[in-house]
TITORPA-927985 format. One record per residue (C-alpha): residue number from 1; x, y, z. Coordinates in steps of 0.5 Angstrom, whole numbers, always signed. Example, Ala and Ser with C-alpha at 12.3 -4.5 7.8 and 13.67 -1.06 7.14 Angstrom:
BEGIN
+-------+-------+-------+-------+
: gumar :     X :     Y :     Z :
+-------+-------+-------+-------+
:     1 :   +25 :    -9 :   +16 :
:     2 :   +27 :    -2 :   +14 :
+-------+-------+-------+-------+
END
This chain:
BEGIN
+-------+-------+-------+-------+
: gumar :     X :     Y :     Z :
+-------+-------+-------+-------+
:     1 :  -420 :  +312 :  -145 :
:     2 :  -421 :  +316 :  -139 :
:     3 :  -421 :  +312 :  -132 :
:     4 :  -419 :  +315 :  -124 :
:     5 :  -412 :  +313 :  -126 :
:     6 :  -411 :  +317 :  -133 :
:     7 :  -414 :  +323 :  -129 :
:     8 :  -410 :  +322 :  -123 :
:     9 :  -403 :  +323 :  -127 :
:    10 :  -405 :  +327 :  -133 :
:    11 :  -405 :  +321 :  -138 :
:    12 :  -407 :  +319 :  -144 :
:    13 :  -408 :  +312 :  -143 :
:    14 :  -409 :  +308 :  -137 :
:    15 :  -402 :  +305 :  -138 :
:    16 :  -396 :  +305 :  -133 :
:    17 :  -389 :  +303 :  -134 :
:    18 :  -386 :  +299 :  -128 :
:    19 :  -380 :  +301 :  -125 :
:    20 :  -375 :  +296 :  -127 :
:    21 :  -368 :  +295 :  -125 :
:    22 :  -363 :  +298 :  -130 :
:    23 :  -368 :  +299 :  -135 :
:    24 :  -372 :  +305 :  -132 :
:    25 :  -367 :  +310 :  -135 :
:    26 :  -370 :  +316 :  -138 :
:    27 :  -370 :  +313 :  -145 :
:    28 :  -375 :  +308 :  -143 :
:    29 :  -379 :  +313 :  -139 :
:    30 :  -380 :  +318 :  -144 :
:    31 :  -382 :  +314 :  -150 :
:    32 :  -387 :  +311 :  -145 :
:    33 :  -389 :  +318 :  -143 :
:    34 :  -389 :  +320 :  -150 :
:    35 :  -394 :  +314 :  -152 :
:    36 :  -399 :  +317 :  -148 :
:    37 :  -397 :  +312 :  -142 :
:    38 :  -394 :  +314 :  -135 :
:    39 :  -386 :  +312 :  -136 :
:    40 :  -382 :  +311 :  -129 :
:    41 :  -375 :  +312 :  -128 :
:    42 :  -372 :  +307 :  -123 :
:    43 :  -369 :  +311 :  -118 :
:    44 :  -364 :  +306 :  -114 :
:    45 :  -361 :  +304 :  -121 :
:    46 :  -359 :  +311 :  -121 :
:    47 :  -357 :  +310 :  -114 :
:    48 :  -354 :  +317 :  -111 :
:    49 :  -359 :  +323 :  -111 :
:    50 :  -354 :  +327 :  -116 :
:    51 :  -354 :  +322 :  -121 :
:    52 :  -362 :  +321 :  -121 :
:    53 :  -363 :  +329 :  -121 :
:    54 :  -359 :  +328 :  -128 :
:    55 :  -363 :  +323 :  -131 :
:    56 :  -370 :  +327 :  -129 :
:    57 :  -367 :  +333 :  -133 :
:    58 :  -365 :  +328 :  -139 :
:    59 :  -373 :  +325 :  -139 :
:    60 :  -375 :  +333 :  -138 :
:    61 :  -371 :  +334 :  -145 :
:    62 :  -374 :  +328 :  -148 :
:    63 :  -381 :  +329 :  -146 :
:    64 :  -386 :  +335 :  -144 :
:    65 :  -391 :  +329 :  -142 :
:    66 :  -392 :  +327 :  -134 :
:    67 :  -387 :  +322 :  -132 :
:    68 :  -385 :  +318 :  -125 :
:    69 :  -380 :  +316 :  -121 :
:    70 :  -380 :  +309 :  -117 :
:    71 :  -377 :  +309 :  -111 :
:    72 :  -376 :  +302 :  -108 :
:    73 :  -375 :  +302 :  -100 :
:    74 :  -371 :  +296 :   -98 :
:    75 :  -368 :  +293 :   -92 :
:    76 :  -361 :  +293 :   -93 :
:    77 :  -355 :  +295 :   -88 :
:    78 :  -352 :  +301 :   -93 :
:    79 :  -358 :  +304 :   -94 :
:    80 :  -359 :  +309 :  -100 :
:    81 :  -359 :  +317 :   -99 :
:    82 :  -367 :  +316 :   -99 :
:    83 :  -368 :  +323 :   -96 :
:    84 :  -363 :  +326 :  -102 :
:    85 :  -367 :  +321 :  -107 :
:    86 :  -374 :  +324 :  -105 :
:    87 :  -371 :  +331 :  -105 :
:    88 :  -368 :  +331 :  -113 :
:    89 :  -376 :  +328 :  -114 :
:    90 :  -379 :  +334 :  -111 :
:    91 :  -373 :  +339 :  -114 :
:    92 :  -374 :  +336 :  -121 :
:    93 :  -381 :  +337 :  -121 :
:    94 :  -383 :  +330 :  -122 :
:    95 :  -391 :  +330 :  -120 :
:    96 :  -391 :  +322 :  -120 :
:    97 :  -388 :  +317 :  -116 :
:    98 :  -388 :  +310 :  -115 :
:    99 :  -386 :  +306 :  -108 :
:   100 :  -384 :  +299 :  -107 :
:   101 :  -382 :  +294 :  -102 :
:   102 :  -383 :  +297 :   -95 :
:   103 :  -388 :  +301 :   -92 :
:   104 :  -386 :  +308 :   -95 :
:   105 :  -390 :  +313 :   -90 :
:   106 :  -383 :  +316 :   -88 :
:   107 :  -383 :  +320 :   -95 :
:   108 :  -390 :  +321 :   -96 :
:   109 :  -391 :  +328 :   -92 :
:   110 :  -386 :  +330 :   -96 :
:   111 :  -389 :  +328 :  -103 :
:   112 :  -396 :  +331 :  -100 :
:   113 :  -393 :  +337 :   -99 :
:   114 :  -390 :  +338 :  -106 :
:   115 :  -397 :  +335 :  -110 :
:   116 :  -393 :  +329 :  -112 :
:   117 :  -398 :  +323 :  -113 :
:   118 :  -395 :  +316 :  -110 :
:   119 :  -397 :  +310 :  -113 :
:   120 :  -395 :  +304 :  -108 :
:   121 :  -394 :  +297 :  -111 :
:   122 :  -398 :  +292 :  -107 :
:   123 :  -398 :  +284 :  -107 :
:   124 :  -404 :  +283 :  -103 :
:   125 :  -411 :  +286 :  -101 :
:   126 :  -408 :  +287 :   -93 :
:   127 :  -402 :  +291 :   -96 :
:   128 :  -406 :  +295 :  -101 :
:   129 :  -411 :  +297 :   -95 :
:   130 :  -405 :  +299 :   -91 :
:   131 :  -402 :  +304 :   -97 :
:   132 :  -409 :  +307 :   -97 :
:   133 :  -409 :  +308 :   -90 :
:   134 :  -403 :  +312 :   -89 :
:   135 :  -405 :  +316 :   -95 :
:   136 :  -402 :  +313 :  -101 :
:   137 :  -406 :  +316 :  -108 :
:   138 :  -407 :  +309 :  -112 :
:   139 :  -404 :  +302 :  -111 :
:   140 :  -401 :  +297 :  -116 :
:   141 :  -404 :  +291 :  -115 :
:   142 :  -399 :  +286 :  -117 :
:   143 :  -401 :  +279 :  -118 :
:   144 :  -397 :  +272 :  -117 :
:   145 :  -395 :  +272 :  -125 :
:   146 :  -391 :  +278 :  -125 :
:   147 :  -384 :  +278 :  -125 :
:   148 :  -379 :  +280 :  -119 :
:   149 :  -382 :  +280 :  -112 :
:   150 :  -389 :  +277 :  -112 :
:   151 :  -390 :  +276 :  -105 :
:   152 :  -391 :  +270 :  -101 :
:   153 :  -398 :  +269 :  -101 :
:   154 :  -398 :  +266 :  -109 :
:   155 :  -405 :  +269 :  -110 :
:   156 :  -406 :  +270 :  -118 :
:   157 :  -409 :  +276 :  -121 :
:   158 :  -416 :  +273 :  -123 :
:   159 :  -417 :  +273 :  -115 :
:   160 :  -413 :  +278 :  -113 :
:   161 :  -416 :  +284 :  -117 :
:   162 :  -423 :  +283 :  -116 :
:   163 :  -421 :  +282 :  -108 :
:   164 :  -418 :  +289 :  -109 :
:   165 :  -424 :  +292 :  -112 :
:   166 :  -428 :  +289 :  -106 :
:   167 :  -424 :  +293 :  -101 :
:   168 :  -420 :  +299 :  -104 :
:   169 :  -423 :  +306 :  -104 :
:   170 :  -417 :  +308 :  -108 :
:   171 :  -416 :  +307 :  -115 :
:   172 :  -411 :  +302 :  -117 :
:   173 :  -408 :  +298 :  -124 :
:   174 :  -406 :  +291 :  -125 :
:   175 :  -400 :  +288 :  -124 :
:   176 :  -397 :  +282 :  -127 :
:   177 :  -398 :  +278 :  -133 :
:   178 :  -400 :  +285 :  -137 :
:   179 :  -398 :  +285 :  -145 :
:   180 :  -404 :  +287 :  -149 :
:   181 :  -411 :  +290 :  -150 :
:   182 :  -414 :  +284 :  -147 :
:   183 :  -410 :  +284 :  -141 :
:   184 :  -413 :  +291 :  -140 :
:   185 :  -420 :  +290 :  -142 :
:   186 :  -420 :  +284 :  -136 :
:   187 :  -416 :  +289 :  -132 :
:   188 :  -422 :  +294 :  -132 :
:   189 :  -427 :  +288 :  -132 :
:   190 :  -425 :  +286 :  -125 :
:   191 :  -424 :  +293 :  -122 :
:   192 :  -418 :  +296 :  -124 :
:   193 :  -417 :  +303 :  -127 :
:   194 :  -411 :  +301 :  -132 :
:   195 :  -405 :  +297 :  -132 :
:   196 :  -397 :  +297 :  -130 :
:   197 :  -393 :  +293 :  -135 :
:   198 :  -386 :  +291 :  -133 :
:   199 :  -383 :  +286 :  -138 :
:   200 :  -387 :  +287 :  -144 :
:   201 :  -384 :  +294 :  -144 :
:   202 :  -377 :  +291 :  -144 :
:   203 :  -378 :  +288 :  -150 :
:   204 :  -379 :  +295 :  -154 :
:   205 :  -375 :  +298 :  -159 :
:   206 :  -373 :  +304 :  -154 :
:   207 :  -371 :  +300 :  -148 :
:   208 :  -364 :  +301 :  -146 :
:   209 :  -362 :  +294 :  -146 :
:   210 :  -358 :  +289 :  -149 :
:   211 :  -361 :  +286 :  -155 :
:   212 :  -360 :  +279 :  -152 :
:   213 :  -364 :  +281 :  -147 :
:   214 :  -370 :  +283 :  -151 :
:   215 :  -370 :  +276 :  -156 :
:   216 :  -370 :  +272 :  -149 :
:   217 :  -376 :  +275 :  -148 :
:   218 :  -379 :  +274 :  -154 :
:   219 :  -376 :  +267 :  -155 :
:   220 :  -379 :  +265 :  -147 :
:   221 :  -385 :  +261 :  -147 :
:   222 :  -390 :  +263 :  -140 :
:   223 :  -386 :  +256 :  -138 :
:   224 :  -379 :  +259 :  -137 :
:   225 :  -379 :  +263 :  -131 :
:   226 :  -377 :  +261 :  -124 :
:   227 :  -378 :  +262 :  -116 :
:   228 :  -372 :  +263 :  -113 :
:   229 :  -371 :  +265 :  -106 :
:   230 :  -377 :  +262 :  -103 :
:   231 :  -374 :  +259 :   -97 :
:   232 :  -371 :  +266 :   -95 :
:   233 :  -378 :  +269 :   -96 :
:   234 :  -376 :  +274 :  -101 :
:   235 :  -379 :  +270 :  -107 :
:   236 :  -377 :  +273 :  -114 :
:   237 :  -379 :  +270 :  -121 :
:   238 :  -373 :  +270 :  -126 :
:   239 :  -372 :  +268 :  -133 :
:   240 :  -369 :  +261 :  -132 :
:   241 :  -362 :  +260 :  -135 :
:   242 :  -356 :  +256 :  -132 :
:   243 :  -354 :  +260 :  -126 :
:   244 :  -361 :  +260 :  -124 :
:   245 :  -362 :  +253 :  -124 :
:   246 :  -355 :  +252 :  -120 :
:   247 :  -359 :  +257 :  -115 :
:   248 :  -364 :  +252 :  -115 :
:   249 :  -360 :  +246 :  -114 :
:   250 :  -356 :  +250 :  -108 :
:   251 :  -363 :  +251 :  -105 :
:   252 :  -365 :  +244 :  -106 :
:   253 :  -358 :  +242 :  -102 :
:   254 :  -358 :  +247 :   -97 :
:   255 :  -365 :  +246 :   -95 :
:   256 :  -367 :  +249 :   -89 :
:   257 :  -360 :  +252 :   -88 :
:   258 :  -360 :  +257 :   -94 :
:   259 :  -357 :  +263 :   -93 :
:   260 :  -357 :  +269 :   -97 :
:   261 :  -349 :  +269 :   -97 :
:   262 :  -350 :  +261 :  -100 :
:   263 :  -353 :  +264 :  -107 :
:   264 :  -350 :  +271 :  -107 :
:   265 :  -346 :  +270 :  -114 :
:   266 :  -352 :  +268 :  -117 :
:   267 :  -356 :  +275 :  -115 :
:   268 :  -351 :  +280 :  -112 :
:   269 :  -349 :  +285 :  -117 :
:   270 :  -351 :  +281 :  -124 :
:   271 :  -356 :  +286 :  -127 :
:   272 :  -350 :  +291 :  -131 :
:   273 :  -347 :  +284 :  -134 :
:   274 :  -354 :  +282 :  -136 :
:   275 :  -358 :  +288 :  -138 :
:   276 :  -352 :  +292 :  -141 :
:   277 :  -347 :  +286 :  -143 :
:   278 :  -352 :  +281 :  -145 :
:   279 :  -349 :  +276 :  -141 :
:   280 :  -356 :  +272 :  -141 :
:   281 :  -352 :  +267 :  -136 :
:   282 :  -349 :  +272 :  -132 :
:   283 :  -354 :  +271 :  -126 :
:   284 :  -362 :  +272 :  -124 :
:   285 :  -366 :  +278 :  -127 :
:   286 :  -373 :  +279 :  -126 :
:   287 :  -378 :  +277 :  -132 :
:   288 :  -386 :  +275 :  -132 :
:   289 :  -390 :  +269 :  -134 :
:   290 :  -392 :  +274 :  -139 :
:   291 :  -386 :  +273 :  -143 :
:   292 :  -391 :  +267 :  -147 :
:   293 :  -395 :  +273 :  -150 :
:   294 :  -389 :  +277 :  -152 :
:   295 :  -387 :  +276 :  -160 :
:   296 :  -385 :  +282 :  -162 :
:   297 :  -381 :  +288 :  -161 :
:   298 :  -384 :  +294 :  -163 :
:   299 :  -384 :  +302 :  -161 :
:   300 :  -387 :  +304 :  -155 :
:   301 :  -392 :  +308 :  -159 :
:   302 :  -394 :  +302 :  -164 :
:   303 :  -394 :  +298 :  -157 :
:   304 :  -399 :  +303 :  -154 :
:   305 :  -403 :  +304 :  -160 :
:   306 :  -404 :  +297 :  -162 :
:   307 :  -406 :  +296 :  -154 :
:   308 :  -411 :  +301 :  -154 :
:   309 :  -414 :  +299 :  -161 :
:   310 :  -415 :  +293 :  -159 :
:   311 :  -418 :  +294 :  -152 :
:   312 :  -423 :  +298 :  -156 :
:   313 :  -424 :  +293 :  -161 :
:   314 :  -426 :  +288 :  -155 :
:   315 :  -430 :  +293 :  -152 :
:   316 :  -435 :  +296 :  -158 :
:   317 :  -435 :  +289 :  -162 :
:   318 :  -433 :  +283 :  -159 :
:   319 :  -436 :  +283 :  -151 :
:   320 :  -442 :  +287 :  -155 :
:   321 :  -444 :  +282 :  -159 :
:   322 :  -446 :  +278 :  -152 :
:   323 :  -451 :  +283 :  -150 :
:   324 :  -456 :  +281 :  -155 :
:   325 :  -454 :  +273 :  -155 :
+-------+-------+-------+-------+
END
């Protein structure tokens, strides 16, 4: 299947693996890229330019296909070495970057000069238009269903994607709630040029996370995520667990007086314990409502091949039947 996204990134299928904290290592990115999608290494999980450079080199040993790096710009007191991370990406020969968080305008000239294509993750049409205006090559339009940070507008993809299609000139992919061939066809129908999957890729054989995490996603329904940090206007969609329910109780009790310090135990530094050690009640971890559509743990190749076969069947058979009806 050829779309503007496959052409832009030089990939076979219009499927991107989003950047995920403590998931986007070389093993994950290479598996997705080898299956015809665009795998993504998560830059801030590695933390330092040296470690990111090593991970890029490791991924190059595992695949000869295109892969990218996620670089998320966070408002923080102790900022990562962003110039060093950008240099590691460029020096490593990576030709695709997924930016997220704050405006990436400061790094775009460096990527442009190096021939790196940039796709920026946005949760609204206005942010997507801003990304287009500063020179991003594409955007990943993230609906309210998504795991992680859905923004504060609460617009689901059935509205957000057509709105993005009405406004944007650069290509975009659908993100949030994406799991199968139905997701891909629906996204294409609403104007996207492909889709970005996060939670679905965690529940794969190659995902370098504890089996408890994969089993939790398979066992969950679409009702098992919660929105935390809404009072702080830093909303995150996470999988429910004891720590998350405790966090929500703290938010309820503190009300307008809530400070980040009140919930730091439930949200700060918990990812290694969850993703690596499998302690599923250690704290809040990002998970999309799409968990309700996930009921197996295939390889990345099995998953992507199945998505593309299902998409083709829907387009050529199911939808074609309605033309003559």
